[in-house]
C-alpha positions as CSV (number, residue, x, y, z in Angstrom):
1,M,-34.1,17.9,32.4
2,F,-30.3,18.6,33.2
3,K,-29.5,14.8,34.2
4,L,-31.3,13.6,30.8
5,V,-28.9,16.1,28.8
6,N,-26.5,14.9,31.0
7,L,-27.3,11.0,30.4
8,I,-27.4,11.8,26.9
9,F,-24.2,13.0,26.5
10,F,-22.1,10.7,28.4
11,S,-24.0,7.5,26.6
12,S,-22.7,9.1,23.3
13,F,-19.6,9.6,24.8
14,F,-19.1,6.2,26.0
15,C,-20.4,4.7,22.7
16,I,-18.0,6.6,20.7
17,S,-15.0,5.7,22.7
18,L,-16.1,2.2,23.0
19,S,-16.5,2.2,18.8
20,S,-13.1,3.6,18.5
21,C,-11.5,0.5,20.3
22,M,-13.5,-2.3,18.0
23,S,-11.5,-3.7,15.6
24,Q,-10.9,-2.7,12.2
25,K,-10.3,-4.7,8.7
26,E,-7.8,-2.8,6.6
27,I,-7.0,-4.0,2.8
28,H,-4.0,-3.3,1.1
29,G,-2.3,-4.3,-2.3
30,N,-4.0,-5.3,-5.9
31,L,-5.3,-9.0,-5.2
32,P,-7.7,-9.2,-8.6
33,E,-11.0,-10.9,-8.3
34,A,-11.5,-14.4,-8.6
35,Q,-14.0,-14.2,-12.0
36,L,-11.2,-12.0,-13.7
37,V,-7.9,-14.7,-12.8
38,S,-11.0,-17.1,-14.2
39,L,-10.6,-15.5,-17.5
40,L,-7.2,-15.9,-18.1
41,Q,-6.0,-19.1,-20.4
42,V,-2.3,-20.8,-20.1
43,G,-0.7,-20.6,-23.7
44,K,-3.1,-17.9,-25.2
45,D,-2.9,-14.9,-22.4
46,N,1.0,-12.8,-22.8
47,K,1.4,-9.7,-20.4
48,D,0.0,-7.1,-22.5
49,S,-3.2,-9.0,-22.3
50,V,-2.7,-9.9,-18.9
51,S,-2.1,-6.6,-17.9
52,K,-5.3,-5.4,-19.9
53,I,-7.2,-8.2,-17.4
54,L,-6.2,-7.5,-14.4
55,G,-4.2,-4.6,-14.3
56,Q,-0.5,-3.6,-13.6
57,P,1.2,-6.0,-11.2
58,T,1.9,-5.5,-7.7
59,F,5.9,-6.1,-8.6
60,R,7.5,-8.3,-11.4
61,G,9.3,-10.8,-11.0
62,A,13.5,-9.7,-11.4
63,L,16.8,-11.6,-11.8
64,G,16.0,-13.6,-14.4
65,D,12.3,-14.6,-13.0
66,N,9.7,-13.9,-15.9
67,S,6.7,-13.3,-13.7
68,F,3.8,-10.6,-12.4
69,Y,2.7,-11.0,-8.7
70,Y,-0.2,-9.4,-7.5
71,V,0.0,-9.3,-3.5
72,G,-3.4,-8.3,-1.5
73,T,-3.3,-8.3,2.5
74,V,-5.9,-7.9,5.0
75,N,-5.5,-6.5,8.5
76,S,-7.1,-6.2,11.5
77,K,-6.3,-3.2,13.9
78,I,-7.2,-2.0,17.2
79,A,-7.4,1.5,18.0
80,F,-3.6,2.9,18.1
81,L,-2.1,-0.7,18.6
82,T,-0.1,-2.3,15.6
83,P,-1.6,-4.3,13.0
84,S,-2.0,-8.0,12.2
85,V,-2.4,-9.6,9.1
86,Q,-5.2,-11.9,9.6
87,E,-5.2,-12.9,5.4
88,Q,-2.3,-12.9,2.9
89,Y,-2.5,-13.6,-0.5
90,V,0.0,-13.9,-3.3
91,L,-1.3,-14.3,-7.3
92,E,2.0,-15.3,-9.2
93,L,1.8,-15.7,-13.1
94,N,4.7,-17.2,-15.0
95,F,5.5,-16.1,-18.6
96,D,7.8,-18.2,-21.0
97,N,10.6,-16.7,-23.0
98,K,7.9,-15.6,-25.6
99,N,6.0,-13.8,-22.6
100,N,3.3,-16.4,-23.0
101,L,1.3,-17.2,-19.9
102,K,2.7,-20.6,-18.5
103,N,1.3,-21.2,-15.2
104,I,-0.9,-19.6,-12.3
105,F,0.4,-20.0,-8.6
106,I,-1.9,-18.9,-5.4
107,Y,0.1,-18.4,-2.5
108,D,-2.1,-17.8,1.0
109,K,-0.2,-16.9,4.7
110,S,1.0,-20.2,5.6
111,R,3.3,-20.4,3.1
112,S,4.5,-17.2,4.0
113,M,7.8,-16.3,6.2
114,E,9.0,-13.8,8.5
115,V,11.8,-11.6,7.1
116,A,14.2,-10.1,10.0
117,M,15.0,-6.7,9.1
118,S,18.3,-5.2,9.9
119,D,18.3,-2.3,12.6
120,L,22.1,-1.2,11.2
121,E,21.3,2.2,9.7
122,T,22.9,4.0,6.1
123,R,25.3,7.1,7.2
124,S,24.8,10.1,4.7
125,S,26.6,13.2,4.0
126,G,24.3,16.4,5.2
127,Q,23.3,18.3,8.2
128,K,20.2,17.0,10.3
129,E,17.6,20.1,10.3
130,T,15.2,20.4,13.3
131,F,11.5,21.0,12.8
132,F,12.0,24.7,13.3
133,Q,14.9,25.2,11.4
134,S,12.4,22.8,7.9
135,L,9.7,25.4,8.7
136,I,11.8,28.7,8.5
137,R,13.6,27.6,5.2
138,N,9.8,26.9,3.7
139,F,9.1,30.7,4.2
140,G,9.4,32.7,0.9
141,V,9.0,29.9,-1.2
142,P,6.4,30.5,-3.8
143,M,3.0,28.5,-3.8
144,G,2.5,28.7,-8.0
145,G,3.6,31.7,-9.0
146,K,6.0,31.9,-12.1
147,R,9.3,33.0,-10.5
148,G,11.3,30.4,-12.6
149,V,12.1,27.1,-11.7
150,I,11.0,25.4,-8.1
151,I,13.3,22.7,-6.6
152,G,11.2,19.6,-6.0
153,S,7.7,21.2,-6.8
154,G,7.3,19.7,-10.9
155,K,6.8,23.2,-12.0
156,A,9.2,25.2,-14.0
157,E,9.1,28.6,-16.1
158,D,7.6,28.0,-19.7
């Protein structure tokens, strides 16, 4: 009986440990479904109608670029390792000067490029706090009580 309990325990522990090392897919972004994109009509839809059909874009064009961008990625992750991008799609919707839909473009991972990030840091004034200093500083801060303005909570006294 004792051997059976040990066998069940160790086999379930082994299965749980093994399942944590399996590849997991993580989906990020705001890429609309193809059925919704097919509802868009070039020349007829405008920014308002596109927002109603597809929702708000991931980001909007800047510096004179009159476009909406919807971005979606599928990452693969094994346990605690850094995730790798498996699929990436960008839907670009261009608008003319009157905000009418002019063009629709879809880009995949093959059209992307690596961007080198700088390792420089911006120095800022202020004091660096340790974990314990920030923990002690928070003692005595009321949690939802009406004691006037609490900075950072979004609540103020009526």
